[in-house]
N, CA, C and O of each residue as an XYZ file, in Angstrom:
912
protein
N       0.938     18.108     10.776
C      -0.358     18.352     11.395
C      -0.160     18.933     12.794
O       0.727     18.494     13.526
N      -0.961     19.893     13.162
C      -0.859     20.537     14.467
C      -1.746     19.840     15.478
O      -2.930     19.627     15.217
N      -1.197     19.482     16.625
C      -1.989     18.825     17.661
C      -2.970     19.804     18.271
O      -2.681     20.992     18.408
N      -4.142     19.286     18.637
C      -5.151     20.101     19.292
C      -4.886     20.147     20.797
O      -4.177     19.298     21.337
N      -5.451     21.129     21.453
C      -5.260     21.281     22.892
C      -6.272     20.452     23.654
O      -7.471     20.630     23.441
N      -5.839     19.528     24.559
C      -6.784     18.680     25.259
C      -7.472     19.400     26.400
O      -6.972     20.391     26.932
N      -8.655     18.865     26.769
C      -9.268     19.230     28.030
C     -10.022     20.528     28.063
O     -10.312     21.017     29.155
N     -10.362     21.128     26.924
C     -11.139     22.348     26.968
C     -12.554     22.048     27.441
O     -13.061     20.948     27.223
N     -13.189     23.011     28.082
C     -14.513     22.808     28.646
C     -15.578     22.880     27.577
O     -15.572     23.774     26.731
N     -16.497     21.925     27.624
C     -17.620     21.931     26.702
C     -18.657     22.931     27.189
O     -19.103     22.847     28.333
N     -19.043     23.867     26.347
C     -20.021     24.880     26.719
C     -21.193     24.790     25.761
O     -21.048     25.078     24.572
N     -22.351     24.394     26.266
C     -23.531     24.285     25.430
C     -23.424     23.112     24.478
O     -22.501     22.307     24.601
N     -24.361     22.990     23.511
C     -24.359     21.865     22.588
C     -23.219     21.964     21.591
O     -22.757     23.055     21.258
N     -22.767     20.792     21.115
C     -21.719     20.754     20.112
C     -20.334     20.704     20.733
O     -20.178     20.783     21.951
N     -19.331     20.572     19.871
C     -17.953     20.433     20.318
C     -17.154     21.640     19.855
O     -16.965     21.818     18.651
N     -16.675     22.480     20.779
C     -15.858     23.619     20.374
C     -14.556     23.166     19.731
O     -14.068     22.086     20.064
N     -13.974     23.945     18.824
C     -12.688     23.591     18.241
C     -11.640     23.378     19.326
O     -11.571     24.135     20.295
N     -10.819     22.332     19.152
C      -9.773     22.056     20.111
C     -10.164     21.106     21.215
O      -9.300     20.659     21.970
N     -11.431     20.782     21.335
C     -11.881     19.880     22.386
C     -11.602     18.441     21.978
O     -12.114     17.987     20.954
N     -10.808     17.716     22.748
C     -10.496     16.320     22.431
C     -10.734     15.468     23.669
O     -10.695     15.983     24.787
N     -10.979     14.168     23.489
C     -11.241     13.305     24.636
C     -10.039     13.222     25.577
O      -8.889     13.199     25.138
N     -10.326     13.178     26.860
C      -9.295     13.001     27.874
C      -9.947     12.381     29.099
O     -11.158     12.162     29.122
N      -9.146     12.101     30.112
C      -9.692     11.483     31.319
C     -10.036     10.034     31.078
O      -9.249      9.296     30.484
N     -11.215      9.612     31.535
C     -11.689      8.237     31.339
C     -12.720      8.245     30.215
O     -13.770      8.877     30.332
N     -12.420      7.551     29.143
C     -13.296      7.451     27.983
C     -13.867      6.036     27.958
O     -13.119      5.061     28.020
N     -15.186      5.924     27.867
C     -15.851      4.618     27.931
C     -16.236      4.137     26.540
O     -16.896      4.853     25.787
N     -15.817      2.913     26.203
C     -16.247      2.249     24.981
C     -17.387      1.295     25.325
O     -17.344      0.616     26.351
N     -18.401      1.242     24.470
C     -19.557      0.407     24.775
C     -19.421     -0.995     24.192
O     -18.768     -1.207     23.170
N     -20.056     -1.941     24.872
C     -20.208     -3.304     24.356
C     -21.385     -3.931     25.093
O     -21.229     -4.423     26.210
N     -22.547     -3.915     24.480
C     -23.749     -4.408     25.141
C     -23.686     -5.902     25.423
O     -24.416     -6.405     26.278
N     -22.809     -6.622     24.703
C     -22.736     -8.071     24.874
C     -22.041     -8.480     26.167
O     -22.255     -9.586     26.662
N     -21.217     -7.605     26.715
C     -20.546     -7.942     27.975
C     -21.085     -7.121     29.144
O     -20.726     -7.372     30.294
N     -21.939     -6.148     28.859
C     -22.493     -5.293     29.918
C     -23.386     -6.112     30.839
O     -24.136     -6.974     30.381
N     -23.305     -5.842     32.136
C     -24.111     -6.571     33.116
C     -25.534     -6.054     33.208
O     -26.414     -6.724     33.750
N     -25.757     -4.866     32.679
C     -27.089     -4.249     32.686
C     -27.373     -3.730     31.285
O     -26.481     -3.741     30.437
N     -28.608     -3.272     31.018
C     -28.860     -2.634     29.726
C     -27.847     -1.531     29.456
O     -27.453     -0.803     30.367
N     -27.434     -1.412     28.219
C     -26.307     -0.540     27.881
C     -26.522      0.909     28.308
O     -25.614      1.529     28.862
N     -27.706      1.453     28.057
C     -27.952      2.847     28.422
C     -27.845      3.028     29.929
O     -27.363      4.062     30.393
N     -28.284      2.045     30.696
C     -28.180      2.129     32.151
C     -26.720      2.111     32.590
O     -26.322      2.880     33.465
N     -25.925      1.236     31.984
C     -24.499      1.178     32.338
C     -23.825      2.509     32.045
O     -23.055      3.016     32.861
N     -24.118      3.075     30.876
C     -23.507      4.365     30.523
C     -23.964      5.448     31.500
O     -23.155      6.261     31.947
N     -25.241      5.462     31.829
C     -25.745      6.468     32.766
C     -25.059      6.350     34.116
O     -24.716      7.360     34.730
N     -24.858      5.139     34.578
C     -24.174      4.936     35.861
C     -22.704      5.359     35.774
O     -22.160      5.931     36.718
N     -22.071      5.075     34.640
C     -20.681      5.508     34.468
C     -20.575      7.023     34.420
O     -19.634      7.602     34.964
N     -21.541      7.667     33.769
C     -21.585      9.129     33.758
C     -21.717      9.651     35.185
O     -21.118     10.666     35.538
N     -22.499      8.956     35.997
C     -22.601      9.325     37.406
C     -21.283      9.201     38.146
O     -21.086      9.835     39.182
N     -20.377      8.382     37.616
C     -19.053      8.221     38.206
C     -17.996      9.114     37.593
O     -16.815      8.979     37.914
N     -18.395     10.030     36.714
C     -17.442     10.996     36.183
C     -17.072     10.850     34.721
O     -16.327     11.682     34.204
N     -17.563      9.817     34.026
C     -17.262      9.670     32.603
C     -17.957     10.784     31.818
O     -19.137     11.058     32.036
N     -17.228     11.421     30.913
C     -17.801     12.491     30.093
C     -17.642     12.241     28.600
O     -18.155     13.007     27.785
N     -16.939     11.181     28.236
C     -16.752     10.806     26.833
C     -17.132      9.344     26.677
O     -16.659      8.493     27.431
N     -17.984      9.047     25.699
C     -18.404      7.670     25.431
C     -18.258      7.408     23.941
O     -18.658      8.227     23.113
N     -17.679      6.251     23.606
C     -17.562      5.823     22.217
C     -18.597      4.729     21.970
O     -18.511      3.651     22.560
N     -19.568      4.995     21.108
C     -20.574      4.003     20.744
C     -19.990      3.056     19.709
O     -19.630      3.469     18.607
N     -19.898      1.781     20.075
C     -19.447      0.756     19.133
C     -20.690      0.064     18.561
O     -21.372      0.652     17.721
N     -21.000     -1.134     18.978
C     -22.237     -1.832     18.567
C     -22.422     -1.796     17.054
O     -23.528     -1.572     16.564
N     -21.336     -2.017     16.317
C     -21.384     -1.853     14.862
C     -22.154     -2.963     14.148
O     -22.404     -2.876     12.946
N     -22.527     -4.000     14.890
C     -23.304     -5.075     14.287
C     -24.799     -4.743     14.196
O     -25.548     -5.450     13.523
N     -25.236     -3.673     14.870
C     -26.647     -3.313     14.853
C     -27.030     -2.667     13.514
O     -26.198     -2.018     12.880
N     -28.287     -2.844     13.083
C     -28.760     -2.084     11.921
C     -28.641     -0.595     12.195
O     -28.705     -0.162     13.346
N     -28.467      0.191     11.134
C     -28.226      1.618     11.326
C     -29.340      2.291     12.118
O     -29.062      3.126     12.979
N     -30.583      1.948     11.844
C     -31.687      2.603     12.542
C     -31.632      2.334     14.043
O     -31.853      3.240     14.847
N     -31.337      1.094     14.419
C     -31.240      0.757     15.849
C     -30.051      1.460     16.484
O     -30.125      1.941     17.615
N     -28.961      1.509     15.743
C     -27.756      2.158     16.279
C     -27.970      3.656     16.431
O     -27.514      4.253     17.406
N     -28.657      4.264     15.477
C     -28.949      5.689     15.568
C     -29.854      5.988     16.753
O     -29.671      6.994     17.439
N     -30.832      5.118     16.997
C     -31.717      5.317     18.141
C     -30.938      5.192     19.447
O     -31.163      5.953     20.388
N     -30.021      4.226     19.498
C     -29.187      4.070     20.688
C     -28.295      5.287     20.876
O     -28.107      5.750     22.001
N     -27.745      5.810     19.786
C     -26.914      7.010     19.857
C     -27.701      8.178     20.437
O     -27.178      8.941     21.250
N     -28.940      8.317     20.027
C     -29.770      9.418     20.538
C     -29.997      9.275     22.036
O     -29.966     10.269     22.762
N     -30.225      8.057     22.507
C     -30.414      7.829     23.942
C     -29.154      8.178     24.721
O     -29.223      8.814     25.773
N     -28.008      7.765     24.206
C     -26.758      8.022     24.911
C     -26.415      9.514     24.893
O     -25.904     10.045     25.879
N     -26.693     10.180     23.788
C     -26.435     11.622     23.739
C     -27.274     12.356     24.782
O     -26.811     13.314     25.402
N     -28.510     11.898     24.968
C     -29.375     12.539     25.959
C     -28.795     12.386     27.359
O     -28.853     13.318     28.161
N     -28.235     11.213     27.657
C     -27.608     10.983     28.963
C     -26.409     11.907     29.141
O     -26.248     12.528     30.191
N     -25.571     11.996     28.116
C     -24.355     12.797     28.205
C     -24.635     14.289     28.198
O     -23.895     15.065     28.804
N     -25.695     14.693     27.519
C     -26.011     16.123     27.447
C     -26.302     16.708     28.820
O     -26.076     17.895     29.053
N     -26.796     15.890     29.716
C     -27.140     16.378     31.051
C     -25.915     16.827     31.836
O     -26.034     17.617     32.772
N     -24.724     16.323     31.457
C     -23.504     16.674     32.185
C     -22.478     17.363     31.284
O     -21.321     17.528     31.672
N     -22.902     17.769     30.072
C     -21.958     18.401     29.162
C     -20.986     17.437     28.553
O     -19.902     17.836     28.126
N     -21.351     16.146     28.501
C     -20.489     15.142     27.906
C     -20.682     15.045     26.409
O     -21.471     15.794     25.833
N     -19.964     14.122     25.768
C     -20.015     13.992     24.314
C     -19.963     12.529     23.911
O     -19.302     11.714     24.555
N     -20.668     12.211     22.835
C     -20.694     10.860     22.285
C     -19.898     10.815     20.995
O     -20.135     11.599     20.076
N     -18.953      9.890     20.934
C     -18.214      9.601     19.708
C     -18.798      8.332     19.112
O     -19.174      7.420     19.848
N     -18.878      8.264     17.810
C     -19.445      7.100     17.138
C     -18.349      6.380     16.361
O     -17.664      6.988     15.538
N     -18.184      5.089     16.623
C     -17.172      4.301     15.921
C     -17.589      4.107     14.477
O     -18.681      3.614     14.194
N     -16.712      4.497     13.569
C     -17.001      4.400     12.150
C     -17.178      5.758     11.518
O     -17.277      6.759     12.227
N     -17.220      5.817     10.198
C     -17.303      7.115      9.519
C     -18.673      7.770      9.581
O     -18.793      8.964      9.304
N     -19.718      7.010      9.942
C     -21.072      7.561     10.007
C     -21.321      8.120     11.405
O     -21.354      7.347     12.362
N     -21.497      9.433     11.561
C     -21.677     10.013     12.890
C     -23.082      9.845     13.443
O     -23.352     10.262     14.569
N     -23.982      9.242     12.673
C     -25.351      8.992     13.125
C     -26.026     10.276     13.610
O     -26.680     10.294     14.652
N     -25.856     11.335     12.844
C     -26.497     12.591     13.189
C     -25.677     13.494     14.072
O     -26.087     14.622     14.348
N     -24.524     13.028     14.525
C     -23.671     13.851     15.368
C     -22.493     14.397     14.600
O     -22.486     14.392     13.369
N     -21.477     14.876     15.340
C     -20.338     15.491     14.664
C     -19.012     14.930     15.154
O     -17.973     15.567     14.984
N     -19.032     13.744     15.760
C     -17.795     13.165     16.280
C     -17.723     11.702     15.881
O     -18.665     10.946     16.113
N     -16.604     11.298     15.279
C     -16.438      9.909     14.853
C     -15.071      9.391     15.286
O     -14.113     10.148     15.441
N     -15.014      8.068     15.477
C     -13.747      7.404     15.783
C     -13.535      6.325     14.729
O     -14.347      5.409     14.601
N     -12.448      6.431     13.976
C     -12.203      5.576     12.821
C     -11.240      4.443     13.135
O     -10.369      4.596     13.991
N     -11.381      3.303     12.454
C     -10.404      2.228     12.615
C      -9.114      2.561     11.887
O      -9.070      3.460     11.047
N      -8.054      1.810     12.226
C      -6.767      2.045     11.574
C      -6.849      1.782     10.070
O      -6.110      2.386      9.293
N      -7.748      0.882      9.658
C      -7.814      0.483      8.254
C      -8.401      1.552      7.346
O      -8.229      1.465      6.130
N      -9.075      2.539      7.874
C      -9.633      3.565      6.993
C     -10.947      4.101      7.521
O     -11.378      3.707      8.604
N     -11.586      4.977      6.794
C     -11.185      5.476      5.474
C     -10.071      6.516      5.539
O      -9.876      7.192      6.549
N      -9.347      6.618      4.420
C      -8.327      7.648      4.214
C      -8.642      8.366      2.913
O      -8.923      7.710      1.911
N      -8.606      9.684      2.896
C      -8.448     10.584      4.042
C      -9.683     10.517      4.936
O     -10.743     10.068      4.501
N      -9.549     10.961      6.178
C     -10.696     10.897      7.086
C     -11.800     11.847      6.652
O     -11.533     12.866      6.015
N     -13.051     11.512      6.999
C     -14.155     12.421      6.664
C     -14.045     13.724      7.443
O     -13.348     13.803      8.455
N     -14.732     14.725      6.963
C     -14.704     16.036      7.608
C     -15.785     16.098      8.689
O     -16.979     16.122      8.390
N     -15.352     16.124      9.931
C     -16.262     16.286     11.064
C     -15.594     17.221     12.066
O     -14.398     17.494     11.968
N     -16.370     17.709     13.026
C     -15.809     18.605     14.036
C     -14.746     17.914     14.873
O     -13.818     18.557     15.363
N     -14.883     16.598     15.036
C     -13.919     15.843     15.851
C     -13.740     14.472     15.236
O     -14.716     13.756     15.012
N     -12.497     14.102     14.961
C     -12.193     12.812     14.342
C     -11.042     12.161     15.093
O      -9.984     12.762     15.278
N     -11.264     10.928     15.522
C     -10.201     10.143     16.139
C      -9.926      8.900     15.320
O     -10.706      8.533     14.440
N      -8.802      8.252     15.619
C      -8.466      7.019     14.897
C      -7.736      6.056     15.825
O      -6.960      6.466     16.688
N      -8.001      4.776     15.630
C      -7.282      3.733     16.353
C      -5.936      3.486     15.685
O      -5.864      3.305     14.470
N      -4.874      3.478     16.478
C      -3.536      3.184     15.967
C      -2.854      2.173     16.884
O      -3.174      2.063     18.068
N      -1.907      1.440     16.305
C      -1.254      0.379     17.061
C       0.266      0.399     16.910
O       0.973     -0.283     17.652
N       0.765      1.175     15.955
C       2.213      1.211     15.736
C       2.598      2.513     15.045
O       1.740      3.318     14.682
N       3.884      2.701     14.874
C       4.389      3.950     14.300
C       3.962      4.118     12.845
O       3.728      5.239     12.396
N       3.859      3.016     12.107
C       3.465      3.115     10.702
C       2.051      3.682     10.570
O       1.780      4.484      9.676
N       1.154      3.266     11.461
C      -0.205      3.804     11.418
C      -0.238      5.268     11.842
O      -1.025      6.049     11.307
N       0.597      5.641     12.785
C       0.681      7.050     13.164
C       1.173      7.905     11.996
O       0.743      9.047     11.836
N       2.066      7.357     11.186
C       2.603      8.103     10.044
C       1.536      8.396      8.990
O       1.710      9.292      8.164
N       0.435      7.643      9.016
C      -0.615      7.840      8.012
C      -1.615      8.931      8.413
O      -2.476      9.298      7.614
N      -1.512      9.443      9.615
C      -2.463     10.448     10.077
C      -2.345     11.727      9.249
O      -1.261     12.107      8.805
N      -3.483     12.374      9.058
C      -3.495     13.643      8.322
C      -4.220     14.717      9.122
O      -3.576     15.583      9.714
N      -5.558     14.675      9.150
C      -6.320     15.724      9.836
C      -7.030     15.214     11.090
O      -7.891     15.908     11.630
N      -6.686     14.021     11.560
C      -7.293     13.496     12.780
C      -6.945     14.385     13.977
O      -5.902     15.038     13.996
N      -7.829     14.399     14.970
C      -7.643     15.242     16.157
C      -6.982     14.511     17.316
O      -6.316     15.133     18.144
N      -7.162     13.192     17.381
C      -6.589     12.396     18.474
C      -6.505     10.953     18.004
O      -7.068     10.592     16.970
N      -5.793     10.129     18.775
C      -5.700      8.694     18.486
C      -5.890      7.897     19.768
O      -5.699      8.407     20.872
N      -6.272      6.631     19.599
C      -6.112      5.654     20.667
C      -4.929      4.768     20.297
O      -4.739      4.429     19.129
N      -4.137      4.396     21.298
C      -2.995      3.510     21.106
C      -3.256      2.232     21.874
O      -3.510      2.263     23.078
N      -3.195      1.097     21.172
C      -3.576     -0.158     21.813
C      -2.895     -1.349     21.140
O      -2.365     -1.243     20.034
N      -2.928     -2.522     21.863
C      -3.353     -2.676     23.261
C      -2.185     -2.412     24.190
O      -1.066     -2.857     23.937
N      -2.445     -1.691     25.259
C      -1.373     -1.402     26.211
C      -1.104     -2.622     27.089
O       0.051     -2.969     27.334
N      -2.162     -3.268     27.559
C      -2.049     -4.465     28.386
C      -2.852     -5.597     27.747
O      -3.693     -5.329     26.889
N      -2.620     -6.852     28.136
C      -3.480     -7.940     27.649
C      -4.934     -7.642     27.976
O      -5.239     -7.135     29.056
N      -5.829     -7.951     27.054
C      -7.218     -7.587     27.213
C      -8.136     -8.788     27.117
O      -7.968     -9.642     26.246
N      -9.110     -8.850     28.015
C     -10.102     -9.932     27.975
C     -11.079     -9.748     26.831
O     -11.653    -10.725     26.350
N     -11.281     -8.512     26.384
C     -12.226     -8.259     25.291
C     -11.707     -8.823     23.979
O     -12.479     -9.350     23.178
N     -10.389     -8.713     23.752
C      -9.772     -9.265     22.544
C      -8.579    -10.130     22.948
O      -7.435     -9.722     22.752
N      -8.826    -11.322     23.509
C      -7.718    -12.166     23.966
C      -6.793    -12.532     22.809
O      -7.241    -12.866     21.712
N      -5.493    -12.460     23.084
C      -4.516    -12.776     22.061
C      -4.183    -11.627     21.142
O      -3.299    -11.748     20.294
N      -4.886    -10.495     21.297
C      -4.642     -9.337     20.440
C      -3.391     -8.629     20.929
O      -3.231     -8.397     22.127
N      -2.517     -8.291     20.017
C      -1.303     -7.646     20.489
C      -0.146     -7.841     19.521
O      -0.355     -7.927     18.311
N       1.081     -7.912     20.050
C       1.439     -8.011     21.467
C       1.188     -6.710     22.217
O       1.188     -5.634     21.618
N       0.971     -6.806     23.538
C       0.726     -5.593     24.318
C       1.907     -4.639     24.244
O       3.066     -5.055     24.247
N       1.589     -3.348     24.176
C       2.634     -2.322     24.138
C       3.380     -2.226     25.453
O       4.589     -1.998     25.484
N       2.626     -2.407     26.566
C       3.134     -2.127     27.900
C       3.470     -0.623     27.982
O       3.558      0.040     26.948
N       3.655     -0.094     29.164
C       3.872      1.360     29.286
C       5.065      1.899     28.492
O       5.008      3.013     27.972
N       6.146      1.114     28.394
C       7.308      1.611     27.651
C       6.987      1.769     26.167
O       7.372      2.761     25.547
N       6.282      0.790     25.598
C       5.886      0.899     24.203
C       4.892      2.023     23.983
O       4.950      2.728     22.976
N       3.978      2.186     24.932
C       3.031      3.294     24.857
C       3.767      4.623     24.859
O       3.428      5.516     24.082
N       4.758      4.766     25.710
C       5.517      6.011     25.798
C       6.179      6.349     24.458
O       6.191      7.507     24.041
N       6.726      5.336     23.793
C       7.385      5.585     22.503
C       6.379      6.053     21.451
O       6.670      6.959     20.670
N       5.199      5.436     21.432
C       4.203      5.834     20.439
C       3.606      7.200     20.755
O       3.339      7.984     19.843
N       3.396      7.493     22.027
C       2.912      8.825     22.400
C       3.886      9.889     21.913
O       3.476     10.928     21.396
N       5.172      9.625     22.080
C       6.186     10.591     21.644
C       6.192     10.755     20.126
O       6.524     11.823     19.611
N       5.820      9.686     19.411
C       5.813      9.741     17.948
C       4.519     10.307     17.381
O       4.469     10.667     16.204
N       3.473     10.393     18.196
C       2.173     10.812     17.686
C       2.105     12.325     17.503
O       2.538     13.070     18.382
N       1.567     12.791     16.370
C       1.422     14.234     16.155
C       0.196     14.826     16.848
O       0.006     16.042     16.847
N      -0.642     13.958     17.444
C      -1.861     14.413     18.110
C      -1.952     13.745     19.482
O      -1.275     12.745     19.722
N      -2.779     14.280     20.389
C      -2.932     13.666     21.711
C      -3.396     12.216     21.598
O      -4.120     11.852     20.670
N      -2.967     11.392     22.561
C      -3.241      9.959     22.504
C      -3.923      9.472     23.774
O      -3.581      9.881     24.884
N      -4.898      8.588     23.582
C      -5.529      7.853     24.675
C      -4.954      6.447     24.714
O      -4.732      5.838     23.668
N      -4.715      5.934     25.900
C      -4.268      4.557     26.063
C      -5.489      3.640     26.093
O      -6.507      3.975     26.697
N      -5.384      2.476     25.436
C      -6.516      1.558     25.323
C      -6.013      0.126     25.422
O      -4.942     -0.207     24.913
N      -6.800     -0.714     26.083
C      -6.515     -2.146     26.085
C      -6.107     -2.677     27.437
O      -4.989     -2.435     27.893
N      -7.022     -3.413     28.094
C      -6.700     -4.095     29.344
C      -6.507     -3.192     30.534
O      -5.902     -3.605     31.524
N      -7.004     -1.966     30.470
C      -6.813     -1.017     31.572
C      -7.975     -1.176     32.548
O      -9.109     -0.815     32.235
N      -7.688     -1.717     33.733
C      -8.743     -2.025     34.691
C      -8.442     -1.553     36.105
O      -9.340     -1.538     36.947
N      -7.196     -1.166     36.390
C      -6.814     -0.831     37.756
C      -6.251      0.589     37.844
O      -5.780      1.136     36.847
N      -6.301      1.186     39.043
C      -5.683      2.503     39.224
C      -4.205      2.526     38.867
O      -3.718      3.511     38.312
N      -3.477      1.441     39.183
C      -2.055      1.400     38.855
C      -1.834      1.450     37.355
O      -0.895      2.095     36.889
N      -2.683      0.779     36.592
C      -2.547      0.814     35.141
C      -2.881      2.198     34.588
O      -2.219      2.674     33.665
N      -3.896      2.840     35.143
C      -4.214      4.211     34.728
C      -3.011      5.116     34.965
O      -2.620      5.885     34.087
N      -2.429      5.020     36.151
C      -1.279      5.860     36.487
C      -0.112      5.611     35.539
O       0.573      6.549     35.132
N       0.119      4.329     35.184
C       1.215      4.013     34.276
C       0.988      4.622     32.898
O       1.929      5.102     32.267
N      -0.254      4.604     32.433
C      -0.562      5.163     31.113
C      -0.413      6.678     31.091
O       0.126      7.239     30.137
N      -0.889      7.335     32.137
C      -0.743      8.791     32.195
C       0.727      9.161     32.344
O       1.189     10.146     31.768
N       1.454      8.370     33.116
C       2.892      8.599     33.250
C       3.635      8.436     31.940
O       4.696      9.030     31.742
N       3.077      7.626     31.038
C       3.691      7.420     29.723
C       3.322      8.513     28.735
O       3.805      8.512     27.603
N       2.472      9.444     29.150
C       2.159     10.581     28.300
C       0.771     10.597     27.698
O       0.428     11.543     26.989
N      -0.045      9.575     27.960
C      -1.408      9.576     27.439
C      -2.223     10.676     28.107
O      -2.000     10.999     29.274
N      -3.177     11.257     27.361
C      -4.033     12.298     27.935
C      -5.259     11.697     28.609
O      -6.057     12.413     29.215
N      -5.406     10.390     28.503
C      -6.525      9.714     29.136
C      -6.462      8.235     28.848
O      -5.559      7.763     28.157
N      -7.431      7.497     29.383
C      -7.505      6.056     29.169
C      -8.884      5.711     28.620
O      -9.899      6.220     29.096
N      -8.909      4.850     27.627
C     -10.164      4.344     27.079
C     -10.387      2.947     27.640
O      -9.520      2.081     27.526
N     -11.541      2.732     28.240
C     -11.818      1.461     28.918
C     -13.127      0.876     28.413
O     -14.017      1.596     27.960
N     -13.222     -0.439     28.501
C     -14.447     -1.135     28.128
C     -14.855     -2.078     29.251
O     -15.794     -1.796     29.995
N     -14.149     -3.199     29.373
C     -14.543     -4.222     30.332
C     -14.556     -3.761     31.767
O     -15.384     -4.212     32.558
N     -13.638     -2.857     32.120
C     -13.546     -2.413     33.516
C     -14.847     -1.800     34.001
O     -15.157     -1.858     35.191
N     -15.614     -1.208     33.082
C     -16.896     -0.589     33.437
C     -18.066     -1.445     32.973
O     -19.021     -1.646     33.724
N     -18.004     -1.953     31.741
C     -19.110     -2.749     31.214
C     -19.376     -3.988     32.064
O     -20.530     -4.357     32.279
N     -18.310     -4.633     32.548
C     -18.464     -5.858     33.328
C     -18.617     -5.599     34.828
O     -18.861     -6.535     35.590
N     -18.480     -4.370     35.253
C     -18.456     -4.067     36.684
C     -19.825     -4.275     37.327
O     -20.843     -3.911     36.737
N     -19.865     -4.857     38.533
C     -21.136     -4.951     39.253
C     -21.727     -3.574     39.530
O     -22.947     -3.409     39.547
N     -20.856     -2.580     39.747
C     -21.296     -1.207     40.005
C     -20.528     -0.275     39.066
O     -19.420      0.143     39.400
N     -21.090      0.061     37.897
C     -20.377      0.913     36.944
C     -20.015      2.284     37.504
O     -18.994      2.855     37.123
N     -20.841      2.819     38.405
C     -20.524      4.124     38.995
C     -19.255      4.043     39.820
O     -18.374      4.895     39.709
N     -19.168      3.018     40.646
C     -17.977      2.848     41.485
C     -16.740      2.607     40.633
O     -15.677      3.164     40.904
N     -16.878      1.776     39.600
C     -15.731      1.485     38.734
C     -15.251      2.747     38.027
O     -14.050      3.011     37.964
N     -16.189      3.524     37.499
C     -15.818      4.757     36.803
C     -15.182      5.757     37.757
O     -14.203      6.418     37.409
N     -15.735      5.868     38.956
C     -15.183      6.803     39.943
C     -13.755      6.432     40.308
O     -12.891      7.302     40.418
N     -13.504      5.130     40.497
C     -12.163      4.666     40.853
C     -11.154      5.012     39.761
O     -10.057      5.487     40.054
N     -11.520      4.779     38.518
C     -10.610      5.086     37.412
C     -10.432      6.587     37.226
O      -9.327      7.054     36.948
N     -11.516      7.343     37.380
C     -11.416      8.803     37.263
C     -10.509      9.372     38.343
O      -9.673     10.233     38.068
N     -10.671      8.896     39.566
C      -9.819      9.381     40.654
C      -8.356      9.045     40.394
O      -7.465      9.841     40.690
N      -8.115      7.848     39.832
C      -6.739      7.460     39.523
C      -6.157      8.374     38.445
O      -4.986      8.749     38.510
N      -6.968      8.727     37.465
C      -6.508      9.645     36.416
C      -6.156     11.002     37.011
O      -5.090     11.549     36.728
N      -7.037     11.540     37.826
C      -6.792     12.867     38.385
C      -5.562     12.871     39.290
O      -4.812     13.847     39.315
N      -5.354     11.789     40.030
C      -4.179     11.692     40.894
C      -2.900     11.601     40.081
O      -1.853     12.102     40.492
N      -2.994     10.946     38.905
C      -1.804     10.719     38.085
C      -1.416     11.903     37.216
O      -0.360     11.881     36.584
N      -2.251     12.939     37.171
C      -1.921     14.096     36.346
C      -0.598     14.720     36.781
O      -0.279     14.713     37.970
N       0.173     15.256     35.842
C       1.454     15.886     36.204
C       1.265     16.938     37.290
O       0.352     17.762     37.232
N       2.150     16.888     38.280
C       2.079     17.836     39.380
C       1.299     17.329     40.573
O       1.347     17.927     41.648
N       0.563     16.207     40.392
C      -0.156     15.615     41.519
C       0.735     14.576     42.195
O       1.542     13.942     41.515
N       0.616     14.379     43.514
C       1.382     13.332     44.179
C       0.972     11.961     43.677
O      -0.215     11.709     43.470
N       1.926     11.077     43.480
C       1.651      9.730     43.003
C       1.478      8.757     44.163
O       2.289      8.778     45.089
N       0.452      7.904     44.151
C       0.286      6.917     45.214
C       1.366      5.853     45.130
O       1.910      5.622     44.051
N       1.695      5.192     46.248
C       2.749      4.176     46.233
C       2.468      3.029     45.280
O       3.400      2.384     44.801
N       1.165      2.758     44.989
C       0.813      1.635     44.138
C       0.850      1.970     42.663
O       0.584      1.095     41.839
N       1.167      3.196     42.297
C       1.155      3.595     40.895
C       2.413      3.070     40.205
O       3.442      3.746     40.178
N       2.324      1.880     39.656
C       3.456      1.253     38.991
C       3.001      0.659     37.674
O       1.808      0.647     37.370
N       3.926      0.179     36.910
C       3.610     -0.375     35.606
C       3.129     -1.815     35.775
O       3.835     -2.755     35.411
N       1.963     -1.980     36.313
C       1.473     -3.320     36.566
C       0.869     -3.925     35.320
O       0.513     -3.218     34.376
N       0.759     -5.226     35.327
C       0.191     -5.967     34.208
C      -1.113     -6.575     34.665
O      -1.197     -7.138     35.757
N      -2.159     -6.458     33.811
C      -3.481     -6.985     34.159
C      -3.425     -8.504     34.323
O      -4.443     -9.131     34.617
């Protein structure tokens, strides 16, 4: 499988071929959010988030579809994109699938998958990107793991045929820097923004850390492989 090129600019509605998530990607969880979910996402978008993964898989489809429409409207204002967890895109063209399936993946303009080890990476076929997790211990899924840590993340990134996002317990600039240093094209976060008193500030801090950690940028002294 040929890897897609990350970071292409979104122009107008829809996702151009080759466009994959990068930077700071926000996963939703209304149960831990300090404010209504749409408000939290809007504030995070104000802090630079341009990719959001709608989870909330316990909601009835109609409620979830309505929520997806609200979030797409927020993201459309800044040229962002909404990914929907699961094979049902809820009227859109981007989905993020679990490691368990379905296989083969459905045909959509953009398809991602959650992976945790080399065996799951070996099962990829036409997916465009993956998340690799958990990189660090996570409060959202305590006991889930064992954590990859940056060294384990680096090995899986090298084994992946498609661009990879780091996921799990990423809450600090140092952790963002460690993940980008390990080869991830971005970081997927949940609690760091959902639980934040100020989602805009939290998103801005993580976005700035990502941009600083990009290859060719000077690294701050605190950019180390820290543990949450």
